[in-house]
N, C-alpha and C positions, 0 to 999 in steps of 0.2 A: 461087890467089887466087880467092876467091868474091865474087860480087857479088849484091846484093839489090835488087830493084826498089822504088822508092819507092812508099809507099801513096798512092793517089789521095786528094785532099782530100774530106772528107765534105760532101755537099750539105746545106746548112741547110734545115730544113723550111720549106715555103712560109709566108711571113709572118713568119719570124724573121730579123732582120737586114737585110731588104730594104726596110724602111720601109713595108711594106704590111700591112693588117689581114687576118686570116684570114676568108675568106668563109664564110657560113652554108651548110651542106650541105643536101641534099634532105630529110633526116630532120628537121632543125631547122625548115626552112621548113614542112614538113607539120605539125609540132607547133604552130607558131604559127598556121597556117591553121585547124587544128582548134580551137585555143583561141578564136580569134576567132569561129568559127562557133558554138561552144557558148555563149559569152557573148552573142552577138547573138540566138541562139535563146531563151535564158533571158530576156533583156530583152524580146524581142518577145512571148514567152508571157505576160509580165506586163502589158505596156502595150498591145499590140495587142488582146489579148483583152478588156481593160477597155474600150478604145475601141469594139470591136464590141458589147459588152454595152450601153453607153450609146447607141450608134447604134441598136440594135434597139429599145431602150426608148423612143426618141424624146427623149432628153435629152443629145444630143451637146454642146449649148451648155454644160452643166454641167461636164463633164470638160475641155473645151477651155479654158474660163475658169479652172478650177482649175489646170490644168497651166501655162497661159500666165502667170497671175499669179505662180505659184510660181517659174517660170523667171526672170521679170523681176526679182522681188525677190531671188532668189539672185544674179543678176549685179550688181544695184545694191548689195546687202549686201556681196558680195565686194569690189567696187570701193571702197566707202566705208570698208571696214576695211583692206584690203590696200594700197591706193595711198598713203594718208597714212603708214602705217608704213614702207613701202618708200621713199617720198620722204624721210622723216625720216632713215632710215639712209643713203640715197644722199647727201644733203646733208652729213651728218656726215662721211662718208668724203672727199667732195670738198673739204670745208673743213678737213681735218686739217692741222696744221702740219708743215712739213718741216724737220727739224733735221739739221745736219752733225755727225756723231759727233766729240766732242772727245777720246774715249778709247775704247780697245777693250773696256773694261769695260761689261757689259750689266746693266741693272736689271731688276727683276721685270716691269715693263710691256713692256719690249722682248721678253722671252721670251713673254709672252702674245700680243703682236702677231704674232710669228713663228709661233706655234702656230695663230693664228686665220687668218692670211693665206691658206693653201691652201684653206680652206673659206669664205672671205669671200663670194665671189659666190653660192655655194649658200645660205649662211646669210641674206644680206641679201635674197635673192629668195625662198628656200624658206620661211623663217619667216613673213614677211608673207603669203605665199600660203596656208600652212597655217592661219594665223589667219583669213584671208579665207574659206577653205572652211567653217570652223565658223560664222563670222559669216553667210555667205550661206545656209547651211542654216537657221540660226536665223531669218533674215529671211524665207526662203521659207515657213517653217511658219506665219507670221503673215499668210497671204494673205487670210484672212477679215477680219482687223483692218483692212487697208489698203483692201480693196474697200468695206467699210462706210464708212470715212472718206471715200473719194473720192466715194461716192454718198449722202452724208448727207442726211437730211431734217430738217425742223423739227417739234418737238412742238407748238408753239403755246403752250407754257407756259414761264414763266421761273422760275429759282431765286430764293428769297427773299433771298439774300445779295448776289450780284453782278449779278443781273438778266439773266443769260445764258439763252438758250433751253436747255431740257432736252436737246435734241439734241446740244449741244456736249459734254455729259458722257457721253452714251450712245455717240455715234459718234466724237468727236474725241479725247477724253481718253485712252482706251486706246491709240490709235495714237500720239499725241503722247508719251505716257509711254515707249513703246518706242523711238521715234525719238530722243528726248533722251538716254535711257540708252545707246543704240547709238552715237550720235555722241560722247558723252562718253568712252565706253570706247575708241573709236578715237583720240581726242585724247590720252588717257592713255597708250595703247600707243605713240603717236608720240613723246610726251615721254620715255618710258622708253628708246626706241630712240635718241633724240638724246643723252641723257645718257650712256648706256652706251658708245656708239661714240665720242663726243667724249672721254670719259675714257680709253677704250682707246687712242686714237690721239694723246693728249696735248693735245687741245683744251681740256680742263679738268684742272687739277692742284691738288692739295692740298699746300701747302708749309708747312714748319715754320720759322719765323724763329729768329733767335738768341735772341730773348726768349721762346722756347718758345711763341709764339703761332702758331696755325694760320691760314693765309690761303688764300682760295679764288681761284685765278688761272685766267682763261679767255681764250682768243683772241677777237678781235672776231667772227669767224664763229661760234664756239661761243656767245658771249654773245647774239648776235642770234637764233640758232636756238632756243636753250633758252628765252629770255625770250619770244619771240613765241609759241612753242608753249604755254608756261605761261600766257600771257595768254589764248590761245584756251580752255584748260582752265578758267580762272577765269571767263571770259565764259559758257561753257556751264553752269558751276555756278550762276552768277547767274540764268540762264534757268530752270534746274531749280528753284531756290528760289522764284522768282516763280511758276512753274507750280504748285508744291506748294500755293500758297494756295487754288487751286480744288479740290485734292484733299482739303482739310479738310472739304469737304461730304460726303465719302465716308468720313470717319473712323469707326472702330468703338470708340474708346477712351472715349467719353462715355457719360452715362447712357442717352441714346437716340442712335442713329447719326446722324452729321452734325456740323457745327460747333456747339459749345455756347458758353456764355457766355465761358469762358476762351479758346477758339479765336478767337472774334470780337473780343474786347477785348484780347487779349494775343498769341495765336499768329499771327494774320494780320498785324497791324502789325509784329510781330517779324520775320516772313519778308520783309516789304517792306523793312525796314531792312537785313536781312542780304543781300538781293539787291543793294541799292545798295552795300553794303560790298564785295561780291564784284566788282562792276563797277569800283570804285575800285582794288582790288588788281590787277585786270587792267590798268588804266591804269598802275599803278606798274611792272608788268613791262615794259610798252611803253617807259616812261621809262628803265628800266634797260638796255633793249636799245640805246637811243640814247646814253645818258650813261655807262653802265658802273658805276653805283652800285648794288651788290647790297644795300646796307643798306635801301633804300626798299621793295622787294618783301618783304624779310624782315620788316620792321616791319609791312607791310600784312597778311601772312599771320598774324602773331601777333595783330594787332588783330582780324582776322576770327574767329580762334579764341576770343579773349576775349569779343568781342561775341556770338558764337554761344552761348557758355555763359551769359552774363549775361542777354541779352534773349530767347534762344531756349529756355533751360531754367529758369534761376533765376526770372526775372520771371513767366512763366506759372505756375510752381509756387507763387509767393507769392500771386498772384491767386486761384488755385484753393484754396489752404489758408486764407487769411485773409479773403477776400472772398466766395468762392462757397460753400464748405462751410457756414459759419454761416447762410447765406441761400439754400441751394440750391433749395428748392422755388419760391421767388419768382423768383430770377434765371434759373433754367433753364427756367421755364415757357414763355416764347416759343419757345425752341429745341426743347423737347419737342413743342410744338404743331406746329412745322414738321415734325418727324419723324412725328408721327401723321398729318398730312395727306398727306405724301409717301408713307408706307408704304401707307396705304389706297389711294392713287391707283396706286402701282406694282403692287399685287397685285389691282387691280380690285375693291376693297372700299369704294369711295367712294359707292356708290349702293345700299346695303343697306336693305331695308325692316325696321326694327326695331320690334317690338311687345312691350309689357309683357304678360305672360301669367300671370294669377293662376290657376294650374291647380287644378282641383278634386281632392280626394283621397277623396271619398265616392262610391262606385258606387251609382247610382240606377237604378231600373227604367226601361227605355226610353231610357236616356241616349244610345244610339248610333243612334237612329232617324234623326237628322238627318245622320249620317255614313255613309249607306248605300253611297255610291260607294266610300268608303275601305275599309270593312269587307268589301265584296264582292270587293275586289282584294287583300286581305292575302295576301302571298306566303308560302306554306307550304313550297314546294320550295326548298331551300337549294342554290344552284349550286356551293357549295364542298364539298358532301357527296354529291350524287346522281350524280356521274360514274360510280361503279362500277355503279349501276343501269342507266345508259345502256349501259355496256359489256356487262353480262350480258344485257340484253334486246335490244340493237340493234347490237352489234358485228358480228355475223353470222359473220365469219371472223377467225382469229387475226392476220391481216396488216392488220386495221383497228384503229383505236383512237380514243378520245376524250380530249381534254385533261383534266387532273386537276381543273381549275376551269372550269366551264361559264360561259356568258355569259347576262346578263339583257337582254332586249329587249322590244319590244311589237309585236304584229301585229294588224291590223284585219281581221276577217272576221265573217260572220254579223251584220253591222250594229253591231259593238261592238269596242272595243280590248281586247286581252288581254295582260297581262303574261306573258312567256314565258321559259322556260329553254331555251337552244338550244346545240347542239354540232354539230361537223362530224366526219363519219366520215373521219378522216385515214388515210393510208397509214402502216403501221408495219412496217418491214422487220425489226425485232427479233422480230416474231411468226413469221417464216419458220423452218422447221426447218433443221437443219444440211444435209440433203440438197438443200434448195432454195437455199441461199446460195451463189450463184456470180455472176460478173460479168454474164452475160446476163440472169438473172432480176432481179438487183438494180437494173440500170440500163436495161433495155429492155423487160422484161415487166411487172414491178410498178412502175408509173410514177405512179399517182394514187389518191387516195381517192375516195369516192363518197357524195354526198348529205349532207343535214343531217337532224338529228333534233331535234324540238321538242316540248316539253311545256307544259301549262298551269302557270303559276306558282302559282295559287291553289287548286289541287285535285289530288287523287290518286285512284287507283283504290281499290276497296274493300279490297284487300290492302295498301295503303300504298305501292304502287309508282307511279312517275310516270304521269300520264294524257297519253299522247302524242297530238298532233294532226297530226304529220308524222313518218313512220317508214318502216322497211323498205327493201329493195332490190329493184327500183327503188322510188323514193319514192312513197308514197301519203299522202293526207291533205289538210288544208286548203290547203297551199301547192302541192299537185300536182293539185288539182281531181279527186280520186277516180281517180287512176291515169293521167290524161293529164298528163304531166310538162311544165309550162310553163317550168321553169327548167333551166339547164345544171347537171347534177349532178356532173360530173367535177371533182375537186379536184386540180389539178396544183401549185398554190401554196398553202402553208399553213405555220404556224409550225413544224411538225415534219416537213416534207417531207424526203425524202432529199437528200444533197449534190448529186447531179445525176442527171438522166435524159436519155436520148437517144430522141427520138420521131420518127416519120415513116418511111415505107417507100416503096420504089420502086413506080411505077405497076404494078398487076396483081399485086403481091406479097400473099400471104396475111397477114392481120393477125396480129400476135403479142403486142400489148399486152393484158393482162388488163383487161377493162372492169369486169365485176362477176360474182360467182358466181350460178348459177341451178340449176334442177333438170333441165337437159337431160342428154343422155348424156355430154357432155364436162364437165358441171358448171360451165361458165363461158361467158361471152360475151366475145368479143375485139373489139378496136377498133384503128384507126390514127388517130393525131392528124392532123388535116387541115392539114399544114404547107404545102400548096400554096395555101391560102386564109387561114390564120391564122398570124401571127408571134408566137411565144411565147418564142423564144430565138435566139441567134446561129446562123447556118447552118454546117453542116459539109460544104460542097459542094466542097471542094478538098483536095488532099493537104496544102497548107500550113496551112489552118485546122485540119485534123485533127492535124497534127503539133504545132501550138502548144497545142491543148487537151489533147493527150496529155501534154505536158510540164507544163502548168498544173495538170491534175487528177492528175498522177502515175499515169497509167493508160495503158499501152501498148496496151490493147485497143481504145481509141478509134482508134488508127491501123490496126489489123490486122483488126478485126471486120467481117464481112460485114453485120452489122446497121446499120452506119454507111454511109449512101449519100448520093446527091446531094440527096435530099429531107429529110435529117436536120436536126434542130435540137437543140441542147443546152440544157437547162433547168437553171439553177443560180442561186444566191442567191435561193432560193425562199421564204424567210421574208418575210411582208408588211412587217414592221418593217425588216428589212434592206434591202429594195428601196426603201422610202420614204427611209431614211436615206442611201442612195447618191445618189439624185436630188435630195435636199433636205438637204445636209449642215449647213445652218444651223439645222435644227430639232432641238429636244429632243422625243423621242417619248414618248407615254404608255406606261406599263408594261403596259397591257392592250390587246390587239388582239382585236376581236370580229367574228363573222360576221353577215351579214344577206343575206336573199334579196331582191334588188332588181331590178325590171324584167327578170325572167327570168334573172338571173345570181346566183351566190354571190359577194358582195364582202366583202373584209376591210376593216373600218373602223379607221382609224388616226388618232389625234389628235396634231397637231403644235403645239409651243409655240415662240414666239420669246421670248427672254429677254435680260436685261442685268444686270450687277452694278454698274453705275455710275449708277444713278438717284439724283440728289442728295437727301440727307437721309433716304432710305428705308432701313429696316432690312433687312439681308440675311438670307435664310433658306436653310439647307442643304436641298437638294432630297431627298437620300437620307434624311435624318432625318425630314422631314415626310411622306414617302410610304411609310415602312416601317411595317407594321402586322402583325397576326397572320396576315393572308392572304398577304402577300408573304413572310413568314418561313417559311410551310409549303407554299406552292404552287410548282410547277414551271412554271406557266403565267403567273402574274402576278408582275411584278417591280417593285421600287422604282426610282426614277430614279437615275441615276448621280450620284456625289458632285459637287456644284457648289453654290456660294453665289450666289444671285441676289436682286435686289430689284425686279425688274420681270419680269412674265410675262403672256403673252397666248396664248389658244388661237386663233391666227391662221389655222391651216390645218387643214382636214379633208381627209384623203387616203383613197383607196380603192385596193385591189389586187384585180383580177379573179382569182378562184381558177382559172379555166380558161386564160386567156391571160397572166396575170401583169402585165397593163397597169396602170401606176400613173397615177392622176389626182389632181392637187392642186387644191383649191378654196380661194380666198381667203375664209375665214370671217369674219375681222375686217379688212375692207378699210380701216379707219381707223387701223390700227396703223402708226406710223411705221417700226418695224423691218421689218415685212413690206414696206412700200413700198420701202425700200432694197433688199431682196433681189429685188423685182420689177424694179428697175432693173438689178441685176447680172445676173439671169437672165430677160430679157424673154420673154414668151410661154410660160413654163413653168407658170404658175399660172392656172387658169380662174376667172372671176368667179362669184360666188354665183348669178347668174342662170342658170347652166347646170346647177344641181342640180335633178334631177327631183323630182316630188312624192313618188314612192315612196322615193327615196333620202333625201329630207328627213325622212320619217317615221321613219327608223332612226338619224338623227343624235341624239346625246344629250350631255348635259353630261359632260365627261371627269372620271374619278375622281382622277387625280393632281393636276390643277388644283384640284379641290375639297379634296383633302387638304392641299395647300399653303395654300389660303385659310383652311381651318378652323384650321390651326396658327397662322397669323399672327393670325387673328381671336380666338384664345384670349386674346391680350393687347390687341389693337387694337380690340376692341369698346368699350374705354374710350376715349372721345374727348375727355375733359377732361384737360388737362395736369396739374392738381393731383392728380387721382385717379390718373392714370397714374404719377406720381412715387411714390406710396405703395405701388403694386403690390398692394394688398389685394383688388382686384376681378379679378385675373387668373384665368383658367380653365385647364383642360387637357382634352385628349381622354381619355376613360376607357379603361382597359385592357379588352381583350376578355375578359369573364368566362367565356366558353365554353372558354377555353384553360386554365382553372384549376378544379380540383374545388371549391375554396372560393368561387369567384366573385370573389375579390379577391386577386390575386397581384401582388406588387410587380415580379416578373420578367415578367409578361405583356406582350405587345405591345399597341399601341393597337387599339381596335376599328375595323374597316374601315367605311367608309360603305356604305349600302345603297340600292339602287334600289327604290322602292316607288311605287305610285300612291296619292296622298293629296290631301286638300283642307286647306290651311293655314287657320287662322283669318283671316278677312278676305278669303280668296280666293273668287272667284265659283264656280269649279268645280274638280273634282279634276284633277290633272295628274301625269304621270310625273315623279318627282322623285328627287333624290339627297340623302340625309339623314345627319345625325350629331348627336351629343349632346355636352354639356360638363358637367364637374363642377368643384368648386373647385380652384384651382391651389395650388402650393406643396407643402409637406411634410405637409399636413393629411391625416388619415385619413378625413375626411368625404367620403362618396361620394354626397351628394345631388345631384340634377339642378339645374343652374344655367341651362342654355340648350339650345335645340334649333334646329338650322340645316337649312334645306332649300333646294336649288337647283332651279329649274324646269328639268327636263332634256328637255322636250318641244319639239322644233323645229317641230312642225306637219307638215302634209302638202301644203302649197302649193308648187308648183314655183318655185324662185328667190326665195322669200320666207321669211325666218326667222320663226318663231312669235313673236308679240308679247310673250309672257311668257318666252321662252327665256332662260336665264342669270340670271334674277332671283333674287337671294339674299334669303331671308326668315329673320329671326332672332327666335325667341321667347325673351324674357328673363324668367326666373322671379324673383319677389320674393326679397329676401335672407332673409326669414323663412320661406320655403316649405320644406316637408319632403317634397317629391316624391322618392322614392327614385331613385338612379341605377342604371345597368345592373348594377354590381357588387352593390349591395344587393338588387336584384330577383333576381339569380341565386342569391344566398345564400338568399333566402326560398324560391325554388323548390326548391333542393337540400335544405333542411331541413324542408320541408312533410311531414307524416306520410303523407298519401296518395301523394305523389310518391315518398317513400322506400320505401314498401311495394311500389309497382308496380315500381320499379327493382330492388328486392331479388328479387322474383319473376322478373323477366327475367334477372337475373344468375344466379339458381339454375338457370334453364333454359339456361345456357351461351350467353346472348346478350350482345352488347356494345352499350352505350348510347352514342350520340353526340348531343350537343346541337346543334341548328341555330342559325342566326343569330337573335340577340335583337333583334327589331325594335321601334322606339319610334315610336308614332303619336299625334299630337295630336288626340284624338277625345273626344267626350262632355264637352267643357269641361275636360278634364285631359290626362294623358298615359298611354297604355296600352302595355303591353309584350306582345308575342306571340312565343312560341318553339316551334318544332316539335321533337319528340323522335323520333330514329330509332333503330332496333334492327337489329343485325347478328347473324346466326348465327355462332358462333365456329368452325364447321366447314364443310367443303365449299365449293362455289362460292357465295359469299355476297355480298350487296349490301344497302344500307340500305333499310329500309321505314319509312314514317311510322307511328308507333304512337300517339303522344299529341300533344296541343297544350296548352301552358301559357300562361295569360293572367294579367296582373297589372294592377290599377288601384288606386292608393292603397295600402291595406293588405290588399286582397282578392286572393285567388289562386284561379284556376280551373284544373282539370286534368281533361281529358277525352280521349276517343278522336277527337273532332272539334272543330273551332273553335267551332261553335255550342254544343256542350256546355260547353266551357270558358267561353265568354262568359256563358252563362246562369248558371253557378255564381257568377260575379263580380257580375253585375247582377241578382241576386234572381230568377232564373228568366225574366227578360224583358229582354234587352239591347236589343231593338229593331233588332238588326243583321241583315243578310242576308249569308250566306256561300255559297261554292261549293266546299267542300273535299272533296267525294266525287263523282268521275266527272261533274262538270259540273252536277249538280243543285243548285238554289238552295234552301238551307234557311233558313227564317225562324226567328229565335231568339225570337220571341214565343210565349207559351203558347197552345195551342189551347183552344177551349171544349169543351163536352160535345156528344157526337153520335156519328156512326158511324166517325169516324177515317179517312175517305178522304183521298187526297192528289192533288195536281197538281204534277208535277215535284218531288216530294219535299217540298212545303210542306203542312203540315197545314191542312185547312180544315174548319170545323164539326165538330171532333172533339177528343177528348181527346189523341190522339197522331197524329202524322203518320207514315204508313208509306211506304216508298219502293219503287217498282217499277222493274224493269229497270235496276238499277245506280244508282238515285237514292239520295239520303241522306235518311233520315227526319228530320223536324223534332224539336226538343227537346220533351219531354213531361214536365210536372211533376206531372200527376195521373192519367195513364192509361197505356196501353201502346203502345209503338212497335214495329211489325212491319216486316219486310223480306222481299221475295221476289226471286228471280232474281238473287242476288248483291248485293242492296242492303244498305246498312248501316242497321240500326234506329236510331231516335232514342234520345236519352238519357232514361231513365225513372227518376225518383227515388222514386216511391212505388208504382208498379205493376209489371207484369211485361213483359219484352221478349221477344218471340218471333221466330223466324227460320225460314224454309223455303227449300229449294233453295240451300243454300250461303250464305244471308244471315246476317249477324251480328246477333244479338239486341241489344236495347238494354240499357243498364246498369240493374240493378235493385238498389236499396240497402236496401229495407225489407221486402220480402216478395213473394209472388206471389198477390196477392189477385185474386179473380174480379171482373170488371167487367161491368155491364150498364147499358144506357141511359146510357152515357157516364161513369159514375162509377167510378173505379178503386178496387179493394179495397186495403186497407193496414191500417195500425194506427189509422186514424181510426174513424169510426162504422161504416163498412161492414165486413161480415164477410170474413174471409180469413185465411190463415195469417199470423201475426205474426213475432216474432223468436225464437221458442223453438227453431226448427230451423236457426238460422244456423250453428251449429257443424257440423251435418250437411252444410249447403250448402257450407261452406268445405272440409270433408273431401272431398266429391265433386268440387269444383272442382280441388283439388290432385291428386286421382287422374286427373282428365281432363287436367290439364296434363302429367302424366308420360306418359300414353298418347299425347297429341298430339306430345310431344317425341320419343318413340320412333318414332312413325310418320314424322315428318319426317326423322330420321336414316336410317331405312331407305330413304326415297325418295331422299335425297341419294346414298346408296351406289349406288342403281340408276340415278341420273341422271334420275329422273322428276321434273321441276320442277313439273309440274302437280299431282302428288300432294303435293309439298313445299309448294306454295302453300296447298293445302287444309289441310294439317297446321298450317301457321302460322296460318291463320284460326282453326282449332279451338283452338290454343294461346292466341291472343289472347282468344277468347271465354271460355275457362276462366280466364284471368288476370283478365279483367274481373269475372267472377262471384266469384272469390276476393277481390278487393279490395272488392266490394260486400258480400259476406258478412262480412268482417272489420269493415267500417265499421258494419254493422248490429249486430254483436255488441258493439262498443264503445258504440254508442248505447244498446243495451239495458241495458248494465251501468253506464251513466252516465258513462263515461270520455270 
């Protein structure tokens, strides 16, 4: 007999069958710990680094207020949404009926209840919580809305319909709209929760009687809960309807924005009645809760629907169709007038100086003599074209660059103000070679740009290149006092600065930042940012800060590099516009940021706007549409404003960003703006008063372009201030298309012409001023391109510390008579392009493989009329090319001038004597009046007592109508229409159109009575000129291949001279043949 031992019982794994849970092992604990560390580090890298940035910038209050308000609103929004829904669900479950089962048979609802019961607690808590999370996030995103409401100011003006202060609409209406909608949604969700759960648990049943009638049966608890919640919903609807009465003043459905005749006489009364009906229905629901009669609220809801259709839709439609439309102009007139007044006030157009201007169209001799200041300041340098010239002549190294569109400013030196084209030599890491592109170089060595480059706006050098008055590395010129640099040239903060740089070195460490290139043995000067005395970015003085920034910048080198030390600072968010937007999130920023040398610093100037879309009765304007033009469409530097519709805008803040330290300073430019006052209450002590603006800084403040663009767009309609005329729309204007973007000068697809900064004296103005200008042509679908209006804003803020210039911001509008035939920009461009002399010159340039680019077409109210001036640039199509000013075109009335200088072109238009003074060649002032007879000597390029003005040492010869203009030492000879133009030592001879007669005793030879060769040899002259053109072209190409830009420049001068002689010879030949 064998026996077997019994198998011992198997021990159950721990946690199975003993009622205990399995404990988390070390591996699981480690994973959780690591997950928490990673999440905490990511959160800290996002929020702590932001806090450090704001703290270093001096705007801690901004981020704390934003975060605090967002958090409070999130909690309040979560509670207002989640609690009512949860409470409704909880009450529905607690008040459910309890039935004893009469049979074992289960109905459909029993099955649903059984399926729902296991998840009931999760659902009744989780669903309200989830809804609450979305609601809280939505509320938190409205932090600006609520801060503005809580800190609201009065405008001091009342709306014309309800007599409420404008501030109610600007500050309270947006917040109230959100609150009412939010609370109504919460009430509706609560009602839905009550009905669903009461039905699920049998509190509400739908029964079918023997008579096939369906009855609605509810328990007392269900009846009370549903009816009370429904009463709350109807009460909130009543409040919303009542509130919508005020929103009619913001309506966009009428002829002119705001409440019109139908709204006032039908819509608003109808909403008042509907609000009362909604309150009545709410009371009926309360009555049903106590009496149990469902018929009353059902009748009430039906009555409200019918009433809403009849008095809310049908009645206003009847009024509009049968009363308003047959008499629209008369009935709508008072409301259109409200719209006109409000719109002009909202966009700052209620104080425009309007002047009827009967512009002359006949060019008379000496017509410009009284406009000497304007003509002397005519800007020939187009900032949208000459950036390549700045790069070729002043870039210095491949790792520097200039923006594609330069800025226009004004600087005062040598006793006078000069319109200026200025650019900053920014750092461009894309210019580094592949062997230079590594983390050390890109983030610790190449850290900043260097200096500004500035050129006269109204003159060029003899070869057509910009005439710089500030240039080179280190900087020399008028702003640097001949080599002694009084301003900080290092550019660490700029629009195109790298993502981040790390600056600062330990004490005693050799500098490693490249400061600027030089001719030393190493080829460079190095520097160390003075982080011990200057704060430009958050510190990297601890392992923790380095870790967080390594995560934030996704760059582990920040954590491990020896270049990062206790004295290091990290510079990021370096774009001036980005920095201002972060510290002033309530501002809409202008699309152009421009540099200025102020009080020994390079400052970036940023214009900030406060806006609103709820100014009652004012028409809304889309900012992106108004600010888009040919410049923003083609430039990488200047941008249109972001899409947004506003009907109130003010340039309330002028901001500066220091290019060396990144310091942001905000100034309250319009301290009377109620919107700005609100934000000053929200962020106290973050905006400085205008009294702290220095005189030097004040001299560089200008009227902002985007505000002007918005105003001119609105003014194209709202220059009409009479309601009856506005209704007909026949006098509406439009901003013309930029004719320089179309070869025909009139393209339907062309973008609007941008406004231009020029120095001019408007009719009726005591003296000239730096201004921003634009033109208007007829609106609608008309093909007429005649000029209808000219707008100028005084952009000169003066130079007195803390005091805004008395004329700054003044808008002046010249309105041309309806029967005027002054050509608009498109027509003028067409005249230029089809002129025979222009076409011939352009043909010759193109045959020489040059590319022509038309500069900005400026419009100037001078000589009692309107004159157009346009520079013409030429590029070589091969080699390292940049634009050179070759010609200037002028138009006045039906006269066209085309010359190699402004004075030449002016004299052609104004009969040889425009009376103007110009400075378009190397700073010499050329008088456009004809000289007398004599020896032809000059002073500063101006002819005195002679037939012709010769220029010496780079001066520009005067215009000569009867004798010869000579030039020495690189000067440009004057225009000579009947004599000969000579040139020595590289000078360019004057244009000679009829021959080379000898001249003695001041009398020029030509085809008149004096002897000299006439026109018989014009063909030979043309042939010789064409040969010389080919020779000069070949020499230029050879110079380019050798990289000899000096020789290339001389070849281009020779090419230009030959081209001028060819044009003159062909004109002479045509004149001789009678063509």
